[in-house]
C-alpha positions as a Markdown table, in Angstrom:
| # | Residue | x | y | z |
|---|---|---|---|---|
| 1 | Met | -17.3 | -30.3 | 63.6 |
| 2 | Glu | -15.8 | -32.1 | 60.5 |
| 3 | Gln | -16.8 | -29.3 | 57.9 |
| 4 | Ile | -15.3 | -26.7 | 59.6 |
| 5 | Tyr | -12.0 | -28.6 | 59.2 |
| 6 | Ile | -13.1 | -29.3 | 55.7 |
| 7 | Asp | -13.5 | -25.9 | 55.1 |
| 8 | Thr | -10.1 | -24.7 | 56.7 |
| 9 | Ala | -8.1 | -27.1 | 54.9 |
| 10 | Lys | -9.5 | -25.8 | 51.8 |
| 11 | Ile | -8.5 | -22.4 | 52.3 |
| 12 | Leu | -4.9 | -23.6 | 53.7 |
| 13 | Lys | -4.6 | -25.6 | 50.7 |
| 14 | Ala | -5.5 | -22.8 | 48.6 |
| 15 | Ile | -2.9 | -20.4 | 50.1 |
| 16 | Ser | -0.2 | -23.2 | 50.4 |
| 17 | Asp | 0.9 | -22.3 | 46.7 |
| 18 | Pro | 3.2 | -19.3 | 47.5 |
| 19 | Lys | 1.8 | -17.3 | 44.0 |
| 20 | Arg | -1.6 | -17.1 | 45.1 |
| 21 | Leu | -0.4 | -16.3 | 49.0 |
| 22 | Arg | 1.5 | -13.0 | 46.9 |
| 23 | Ile | -1.8 | -12.8 | 45.1 |
| 24 | Val | -3.9 | -12.8 | 48.5 |
| 25 | Asp | -1.3 | -10.0 | 49.9 |
| 26 | Met | -2.0 | -7.9 | 46.7 |
| 27 | Leu | -5.9 | -7.4 | 47.1 |
| 28 | Ser | -5.2 | -7.1 | 50.9 |
| 29 | Cys | -4.5 | -3.3 | 49.4 |
| 30 | Gly | -8.1 | -3.5 | 48.0 |
| 31 | Glu | -9.6 | -4.4 | 44.5 |
| 32 | Gln | -7.8 | -5.6 | 41.6 |
| 33 | Cys | -8.4 | -6.0 | 38.2 |
| 34 | Ala | -7.5 | -9.3 | 36.1 |
| 35 | Cys | -5.1 | -7.1 | 34.1 |
| 36 | Gln | -3.3 | -5.2 | 37.2 |
| 37 | Leu | -2.9 | -8.9 | 38.6 |
| 38 | Leu | -1.4 | -10.0 | 35.1 |
| 39 | Glu | 1.1 | -7.2 | 34.9 |
| 40 | Ala | 2.3 | -7.7 | 38.9 |
| 41 | Phe | 3.0 | -11.2 | 38.5 |
| 42 | His | 4.2 | -11.6 | 34.8 |
| 43 | Ile | 1.8 | -14.9 | 34.4 |
| 44 | Thr | -0.4 | -15.9 | 31.3 |
| 45 | Gln | -4.1 | -15.4 | 31.6 |
| 46 | Pro | -5.0 | -19.5 | 31.6 |
| 47 | Thr | -2.5 | -19.4 | 34.7 |
| 48 | Leu | -3.9 | -16.5 | 36.8 |
| 49 | Ser | -7.6 | -17.8 | 35.8 |
| 50 | His | -6.7 | -21.2 | 37.1 |
| 51 | Asp | -5.5 | -19.4 | 40.7 |
| 52 | Met | -8.4 | -17.1 | 41.3 |
| 53 | Lys | -10.8 | -20.0 | 40.8 |
| 54 | Val | -9.0 | -21.5 | 43.6 |
| 55 | Leu | -9.3 | -19.0 | 45.5 |
| 56 | Ile | -12.9 | -18.3 | 45.1 |
| 57 | Glu | -13.7 | -22.0 | 45.2 |
| 58 | Ala | -11.8 | -21.7 | 49.1 |
| 59 | Gly | -14.2 | -18.8 | 49.6 |
| 60 | Ile | -11.5 | -16.0 | 50.4 |
| 61 | Val | -12.0 | -14.3 | 46.8 |
| 62 | Asn | -14.8 | -13.0 | 45.2 |
| 63 | Asp | -14.9 | -11.3 | 41.7 |
| 64 | Arg | -17.2 | -9.0 | 39.5 |
| 65 | Arg | -17.0 | -8.5 | 35.8 |
| 66 | Glu | -17.3 | -5.0 | 34.6 |
| 67 | Gly | -17.7 | -5.1 | 30.7 |
| 68 | Lys | -14.9 | -7.3 | 29.7 |
| 69 | Asn | -12.5 | -6.6 | 33.0 |
| 70 | Ile | -13.0 | -9.1 | 35.6 |
| 71 | Phe | -12.2 | -7.6 | 39.4 |
| 72 | Tyr | -11.3 | -9.4 | 42.4 |
| 73 | Arg | -11.3 | -8.5 | 45.9 |
| 74 | Leu | -11.0 | -10.2 | 49.2 |
| 75 | Cys | -13.7 | -11.2 | 51.3 |
| 76 | Asn | -12.8 | -10.1 | 54.5 |
| 77 | Glu | -15.5 | -11.7 | 56.4 |
| 78 | Arg | -14.6 | -15.5 | 55.1 |
| 79 | Leu | -10.8 | -14.8 | 56.5 |
| 80 | Ala | -12.1 | -13.5 | 59.5 |
| 81 | Asp | -13.7 | -16.7 | 60.5 |
| 82 | Phe | -10.8 | -18.6 | 59.1 |
| 83 | Leu | -8.4 | -16.8 | 61.2 |
| 84 | Asn | -10.9 | -17.0 | 64.2 |
| 85 | Thr | -10.9 | -21.1 | 63.2 |
| 86 | Met | -7.4 | -21.5 | 63.2 |
| 87 | Gln | -7.0 | -19.3 | 66.7 |
| 88 | Asp | -9.6 | -21.6 | 68.0 |
| 89 | Ile | -8.0 | -25.0 | 66.5 |
| 90 | Thr | -4.7 | -23.9 | 67.7 |
| 91 | Thr | -5.4 | -22.9 | 71.5 |
| 92 | Gln | -6.3 | -25.6 | 74.4 |
| 93 | Lys | -9.8 | -25.3 | 75.4 |
| 94 | Thr | -11.9 | -27.5 | 78.1 |
| 95 | Asp | -13.7 | -28.9 | 75.4 |
| 96 | Cys | -10.8 | -30.1 | 73.2 |
| 97 | Ile | -10.8 | -32.5 | 70.4 |
| 98 | Cys | -8.1 | -34.6 | 72.2 |
| 99 | Lys | -10.2 | -35.3 | 75.4 |
| 100 | Thr | -13.5 | -36.2 | 73.5 |
| 101 | Ser | -11.6 | -39.0 | 71.6 |
| 102 | Gly | -10.0 | -40.1 | 74.6 |
| 103 | Cys | -6.5 | -39.7 | 73.7 |
| 104 | Cys | -5.3 | -36.8 | 76.4 |
| 105 | Lys | -5.4 | -37.8 | 80.3 |
């Protein structure tokens, strides 16, 4: 169970940056070339590379190369898992962590 918290925290950290959250929003429209993201956000290539690395490492964005271009897309399966985990974490249940840790009565 601890790994679920680690993985979820990694995603939350990745999308806690407003720019990265906007990038995720833009990618919700479909696959985008890095050049399109650079133009839309008026940022430098190294800044975009860093942001995309964070999103890729969190597992919520995939990339592919086509010649000199890099294309990014959301990993919808991973995002669905994340949303389900957040729902599970924030919903009371019979096997809640608080009941097994002894803090709830």
